[in-house]
C-alpha positions, -999 to +999 in steps of 0.1 A: +000+000+001+016+032-011+003+065+003+017+103+000+012+130+022+026+167+019+038+180+053+032+216+053+017+248+067+002+262+037-037+257+033-036+241-001-019+211-014+011+215-033+009+196-068+022+162-068+042+157-098+067+126-095+072+123-131+059+087-133+040+066-111+060+047-085+051+011-076+014+017-080+009-001-111-018+017-134-035+039-106-020+073-099-007+081-066-030+104-049-021+123-017-041+115+014-053+137+041-043+117+071-012+090+069-010+061+090+024+053+099+036+029+128+004+034+145+005+072+144-021+091+124-005+122+108-021+149+090-007+173+066+000+200+094+014+174+120-012+186+146-019+149+158-056+158+160-067+126+140-042+104+164-059+119+195-093+116+181-087+079+169-072+066+203-095+089+223-126+073+209-110+038+213-103+044+250-139+059+255-153+027+238-130+006+261-141+023+292-179+019+283-174-017+279-158-018+313-189-002+330-206-036+325-180-052+348-182-027+375-221-025+384-232-019+420-248-054+425-222-078+413-193-063+401-153-055+406-142-037+437-128-002+432-093-012+435-096-040+408-114-015+387-086+011+389-062-018+381-082-026+349-082+012+342-045+014+343-038-016+322-064-012+296-074+025+291-043+045+303-020+029+274-046+035+249-048+072+258-012+078+262+000+062+232+027+082+214+027+109+242+065+110+247 
């Protein structure tokens, strides 16, 4: 899979002219608005909004599914819920924050 993304601060995309079509066969190479590389979602201005949006929604859905485990009648004690949060949700929210 071959994708191209221009990283610049300009509002419009610069023209993509590589002379020939590299490694894509008959389909021309088109720039994408968000590029995924090694689990990071990069947009053309490198704002990481797409990355934060993706992993934030993933952590929120994981937290919603964990609510079923911690109901008040038969559920996990608060200490185990905290351990589950630290091991499942916190790594999702902090992926790439170094």
